C-alpha positions, 0 to 999 in steps of 0.5 A: 546536501547542497550548499556551497560558498561562492568560491565553489568550495562545497561545505555541507554536513553529511547525514549519519545514522545507525543503519547497518542493513548494507555491506559497504565497499570502498570501491567507487563505481562512479564514472565521470561523464565527459561527453553528453552522448556518453550516457543516454540519460545525461542529455536530460540532467543538469545543475541547479544553482540557488540563492536562498534569500537576500542574506545569502547572496554570496552563498550558492546552493548546488543541486542536481535536477532532471527533466521530466517533461517538455517544460518541467524538471524535478528536484528536491524541495529542500534545494529550492526552499528558504528554511529560515524564511519558510518561503521559496528560495529567492533565485533559481537557475538551471544549467542543462547538460552541464559537465563542469567548470569551463565546460558550459555549452548551454545557456542557463535558464532562469526559473521563475515558477514551480511547484513544491509539495504542500506538506514540505511547505507546511511542516517538513521543512522545519527538520532542515536547519539552515544557518544565516550564512546559507549552510544547512544541516541535513541530519534528518529523516527523509520525508516523502514530501521532499519533491519540487517540480520547476518550469524551464523554458529556454529564453532563446527559443521559447521551447521547454528544455525537455522538448529540446533535450529530451526527458525521463518520464516518472513512474509510480512506486506501484509500478516497480517490481520490488519482489526480488529487491536488488533492483538495478538503478542508475544515478547521474549527479554532481557530487561535491567530492569530485572536482570542479562540479562535474557530472558523474554516473553510476550503476547501483541497486535499490536494496529496500523500499518502505513507505515511498522511501527507497534505499540504495547502495548509490554513492552520494555526496553533497550536490547530489540532492535532487538527482533522479534515480532511474531504472530501465523499463524491461519492456521498452528498455527506456529509462524511467524516473522512479525517485528523487535523491533526498539524503544520505546515510552512512557517510554517503554509502546509502542514498535515500530517494523519495519514490512517487505515489500514484497521487504524485504521478497524477499531480505531475500529469495535471501540472504538465496538462496545465490543470492547476485546479486539479493538483492536490499534493503540490503548491504553486510557487514563484521565485524572484530570479534576476535575469542577466546576460553572461558572456562566454568565449568558447575555444573550438580551436586546435590550440590554446587561446588567449581572450580579452574582453572589454566590458561593463560588469553588471551593476557597475558604471566603469568598464574594464578588461578581463583576460583569460587563457582558454584551453582547447574545447573549454570556455571562459565566463566573463561574468554578467554585463551591464551593456549590450556592447562589449569588445573582444581581442583573441589570439593564440600564444604565438600572438596570431590574432583571431576574430580580428577587429580594430574598433578600439585600441588599448594600451595594456602593459605597454603593448597595444591591442585592437578590440572588435566591437560586439553586441548581445542581441536584445531580442530573440527569434520570438521577439522576447527579451534575450537573457541567459548565456551569450556564447562567442565560439572561436574557430581558428584557421 
């Protein structure tokens, strides 16, 4: 449920089956999350962007992931696995608290290590057909091995993202009361049937559990793979993670999640405690994720602004000017840069300049524009190499 081409047009195959246990409704109960504080667990959720292998560098796989500890998140194994090469995916990036295109406010994190369920690596991955262009067919049965745990350390602070943003603690299937069925659950995901890779929330019900597979009436679509199925602890009223969304049935009307066995919970605890020798269900893996610096200009004015960036694109020797019109409370990505130095020219539609500088002058379409020199820091506060997203936040007078 996860592959898209670089243009961000999602192309995937939904699962169909002959399950008629549920009564379906055409009513869509999903609500778009437009502010992180709008839904309490949203601070722990983010978008996962994956390149499977060197043959699919123009095709990115999008999934959902949820923070489960100070330094770890969970997602589906099929999201971060190259099914053609039978090996972990080449590149994995996590965008915490992502709300859609133009709404990125947090730096991406380049994931370099993690854990994938041993049974998925050994055998179960074979049921997912991946084509040379990166697209996958997910007409398959849900396997309880479709689980992955990834380490996420923010390069700017050295902190685990869960410590910074909060996390949702997993609990085992044995701790869930299934006697009454119809257990209230919730889902936060990035479904492809909604515009611009936005985050959506829904309340639904866990209708059936069998052999660590939970079926719900959550409405799901490609891009929702890896989303955390949550419930509220009746005693503490805190959200708890009971499973990870793996697949869909009946054209997305049924979401199937992998629930956690006691053994999986024990492994999660050992991974968090840094006792890899005691982990039995998961295999440690590495990703060859390339670290880059991306320029963003974020509009915090009360009016639309026009931003121009003169920079050297990553992988190229020449420099160029890119122009973006940025709406209020939106940001524009100017892509990865190949030099620490870059230049900005920012103004509103009335040509009132902001962040004024006269370090460089360019003649563009017969008009002269002055640019201010800027530098991306090479070292963060901990002395480590800076990488990720660099935000220039523009405040107008």
